[in-house]
C-alpha positions in Angstrom: -20.5 4.8 7.1 -20.8 1.8 9.6 -18.8 -0.4 7.2 -16.1 2.2 7.0 -15.9 2.3 10.8 -15.7 -1.5 11.0 -13.1 -1.7 8.3 -11.0 1.0 10.1 -11.4 -0.8 13.4 -10.5 -4.2 12.0 -7.3 -3.2 10.2 -6.1 -1.1 13.2 -5.9 -4.2 15.4 -2.5 -5.5 16.4 -1.0 -7.9 13.8 -3.6 -7.0 11.1 -3.0 -8.0 7.5 -4.8 -6.4 4.6 -4.7 -8.2 1.2 -5.9 -6.3 -1.7 -6.5 -7.9 -5.1 -7.8 -5.9 -8.0 -8.0 -2.6 -5.9 -6.6 0.3 -7.9 -6.2 2.6 -4.8 -8.4 5.2 -6.5 -10.9 5.7 -3.6 -9.4 8.3 -1.3 -11.8 7.2 1.6 -10.4 3.7 1.6 -6.9 5.0 1.1 -7.1 7.2 4.1 -8.1 4.3 6.3 -5.3 2.1 4.8 -2.6 4.9 5.3 -3.9 5.4 8.8 -3.4 1.6 9.5 0.2 2.0 8.4 0.8 4.1 11.5 0.4 0.8 13.4 3.9 -0.9 13.4 2.4 -4.4 13.3 0.2 -3.8 10.2 1.0 -5.5 7.0 -0.3 -4.6 3.5 -0.2 -7.1 0.8 -1.0 -5.7 -2.8 -1.7 -8.1 -5.6 -1.1 -6.0 -8.7 -1.6 -7.8 -12.0 -0.8 -4.9 -14.2 2.4 -3.6 -12.5 2.9 -0.3 -10.8 3.9 1.5 -14.0 0.2 1.5 -14.9 -1.0 2.7 -11.6 0.5 5.8 -10.1 -1.3 5.3 -6.7 0.4 1.8 -6.2 3.7 3.3 -7.5 3.4 5.9 -4.7 2.8 3.2 -2.1 5.8 1.2 -3.5 8.0 4.4 -3.1 7.3 4.5 0.6 9.9 1.7 0.9 8.2 0.1 3.8 9.0 -3.5 4.5 5.4 -4.0 5.8 4.1 -3.4 2.3 4.4 -6.3 0.0 3.5 -5.8 -3.6 3.0 -8.8 -5.8 3.3 -7.8 -9.4 2.6 -9.8 -12.5 1.6 -9.7 -16.0 -2.1 -10.9 -16.1 -3.5 -12.6 -19.2 -0.1 -12.3 -20.9 -0.3 -8.6 -21.5 
């Protein structure tokens, strides 16, 4: 629980950036903290999504927020 508090405290700081690589957004505990950080107008979320949002409804939901502070880098990993 201490790590969750530290994570929440860190990403709620002004001008925070969270870069996720390989995170499927399937853990609601982490997602709650991330969505709470989005209430901070200077927070930026960068998602590196190798499989594309069509394969992940959670990332598709985030993409549909149409928030300019959310950057989703999509690709086709291993030529799939």
